[in-house]
N, C-alpha and C positions, 0 to 999 in steps of 0.2 A: 504494499499500499504506499503510494508516494506522497500522500497528503502530509504526514507527519514530518518527513525531512524537508519538504518545501517550506512548511510552516516554521521549523526550527531555523532553516537558512535565513527566513525573513526576519525572525527575531534577532538573529546574530548581527544582520545587516543594520537593524535599528540601534542596536548598541554601538556599532562601529560609528554611525553618524553622531552619537552623544559623546564619544570618547575617541580622540584621535590616535591614541596609544593602541587601539584594538584593531588587529588584522583578522579578516575572515577569508578562509580558504574553501573554495567549493571544488570538490573532485570526487570522482568515481570511488565508492567504497572498495578499497583494495586491501583492508586489514588495518589493524592498530600499529603495526611496526611501519608501514608506509606513512601512515598519518603523522605519527611521532617523528619520523626521520624528515619529513617536510617540514615540520614545525622547527625542529632543531636547526635546519639550514636558514629559516626565515627569521628566527628570533633575534631581536635587537637589544634586549635588555642585559642586565648584568647577572640576573639570577633565572634559574628555570624551575618550574614545577610541572608535574603531570597529574591531571585529574581525568579519570575515565568517564566516559559518556554516561554510564548508568549508575555512578556513584555521585556523592555530594559531600560537602565540606561545612565546617563551621564558618560563619561569616569572617571571623577574625583569624582564621588559620594561616593565611600567608603573612599578615602583619605580625602575628606571634613568631612565626619562624624567621622572619627578616629581622626581628628584635634579638632573637636568640643568636643569629649569625653574627650581628653587629656587637652584641654585648660580650660574646666569647671570642670574637675575631676568628670564627670558625669557617670552614669551606662548605659544610654540609650540615643541614639541620634536619632531624628526624623527629616526628611525633607519633603517638600511638593512634590506633584506629578502632572504631567500633565495627563489628560484623552486623549486617542489617539483612534480615531475611524475612519474607512475607509480612513485610510492614512493622517488624518488631526488631529492636536493638537486642543482640545476645550479650547480655551483661557480663563483665569480668571486672577484677579489681585492678586499680591503677595507683601508682604512688604520687603522682603529680610532681616528681622530682626531676632535676636535671642531671645529666651525666655526661662527662666529657671523656672521649676516646682519641687515641692516636690512630694511625692507619691500620696497624695490625689488630689492635684491640677491636676496632669496628668490624674488620673483616671476620674476626672470630665470632662476634655476635651475629653477623650476616649468616655465617655458616650454621650456627645453632639455631637461628630462626626463632628464638624465643621472645626477643624484645624487637629486634629489627628484621623486617621481612625483605625477601629478595624480589621486590617489585618497585617500580619507579615512583609510585604514588606515596603520599604521606611524607614526602620529603621536599626540601628546598635546596637546590644546588647552586653554587657559584657556577656560572656558564663555562668557564674554562675547563671544568672537570669533564666536559663533554667534547672537548676538542679531539677530532679525529675518531670519535665514536658514533656508532648508529646501531639500531636494532636490526637483527637479522631478519629478512622477509621470508615468510613461508614457514616459520617455525611456530610450534605451540607454546614452548617454554622459553620464549626470547628473552624474558627478563633474567632468568637464571645465568645465562651466559654474558649478559650486558652489564647489570648493576654492579657486580664486584669490580669490573673495570673502572667504572666511575668512582667507586669507593676507593680504589687503590690510588687514584689521582688526588685524594683529599688528605691533607696533613692533619686536620683537627676536625672532628665530628662531634656535634652535640646532640643528645638524645633527650627529649622531653617526654616523660611517660605520662601524657595527657591525651586523650582521644579527640583529635579534631578533624579526622577524616572518617567518613562513613563508607564502607566497603560493602556493596550489595552482593550477597551470595546467591547465586542462581544455579539450580540443578540443570545439567545439560549444557553448561557453558563449556568451551573448549579445554579448559584445564580441570573440569570436574567429571567429563565423560570418562567412564571406566572401561577401557577396551585395550587389547593387546597393543594396538598401534599407539594408543595415547601413552601408555606405560613405557614403552620403548622409547618414544620421544622424551619423556620425562628423564629416563635413565641416561640417554645420550646427552642431554643438557647438563646433567649432574656430573657426568664424567668430563665433559668439555670444561666445566668450571673448575673441577678438580685438577685437571692438567694444566690450565692456565695459572691457578694460584700456586700449585707447586713449583711451577717454572719461576714464578716472580716472588714468591713469599714462603720459602722453604721452612721458616721458623714458626709457621702456623700448622705444620703437618700433623700434629696431634689432633686439631680440630677437624682437618680434612679427613683424618682416618675415622673419626667418629661419624662424619657425613657419609662415608662409605658404608659403614655398618648400619646407619639409620636407613640409607637408600635401599640396602639389601632387605632389611625388615619391610619396608614399604612395598617393595616389588613382590615378595613372597606372601605377604599378608593380602594383597590385592588378588593374587592367584586363588587362594583359599576363600576369602571373604566374598568375592565378586564372581568367582568361577571363570576366570580368564584362562581357559585352557591353552596349554602349549607354550605360555609365557616362559615358564621355568626352564624349558628345554632349549631356549634361544641361546646361542653361544655366548652372547654378550652378557646374559643373566648367569650362565654357568661359570663364566670368568669372574663376575662380580661375586658370586657366593664363595669361590676359591680365595679370592682377594680378602674377603671378610674373615675367613678361616685363619688366613695368614696373619692379619692383624691381631685378632683375639688370641692367637698362640703366644703373643708376647705378653708377659705378666704386667709390665708397666703400662702397656697400651690398654690392657683389659681394665686395670683399676681406673685409668682416666676416663675411659668410655663409660664404665658403669657410673661413675660420679656424675656425668652429664645426662644419663638416662633417667627417665621417671621410673617408678616401680613397675608400671605396666610394661615400659619397653624392655626392662630387664628380663621380665618373665617371658616375653616374645623372644628376645635374643637367646635365652638359655634353651628354649625348645627349638628354635630354628637351627642352632648349633648341634644340638642333640641328634636331630633327624629332620631334614627339610621336608621329606615326603609325609611324615606323620604330622609335622607342624601344619602343612597345608590342610590336611584332613580335618585337624582339630582347632584351627584358628578361631572359628566362631565361639568356642568355649572359653577362650581366654579374655581377659579384660581389654577394653578398647585401647589401641596404641595411642589415642589422642587424648587420654586422661592427663 
């Protein structure tokens, strides 16, 4: 139905007439990577922010993040977000505290994905962080392979644990579809991020090893939970499982990874290491890995 896009385009043009700083680009829908890359090339300001079309933000989000950048002389500011589904906010606890990270510390948080997510939204960047960067076109998990590159260009990052961004969760979106191809794309993106960061930031390898373990759990969990037959037999998945076993065979690595895992993840890891076939069969009897 063409009425809504035409109407939205008209609204955008009306705002452009009211404020000379606003640029409006009309183009055929080619996916969010193309749209973001066009915006990156045309942006004229000193700072960049990304807001997805089905999300929304607090009125003072940009103002708050600008002040955080300026006050802390930082290169990148990050806030927390609310998940928003079926018209309701999914509540969680926030500290409303600020925290400062250097590059490696911020990359560690990005890998853990507990405080800072691997998506471009809920962040304000100095424009120079994106010099020579763009989002890969035609990929599902384009954020995973791009955002770490922007982060490694930042010397100082400030995180504000206050929800200013509302992320709309939609079943059936490209990142929530549970299929063999989707999970393989997810795995390829994780491995690409892993290789890039190991090459440039070897000092964070413990956190990258944790991510390999978590990615393995995620893949095998999907096989059993959602019945994605054949995924576990793919060569790239078999190699991933072997790699996880090698990591967990090292006592010091095992302790570090266990420290990062929730109790639920530890249980899944234990049974996955014990017998991957039995794990797949019985995964539905285990506690949720997202607890």
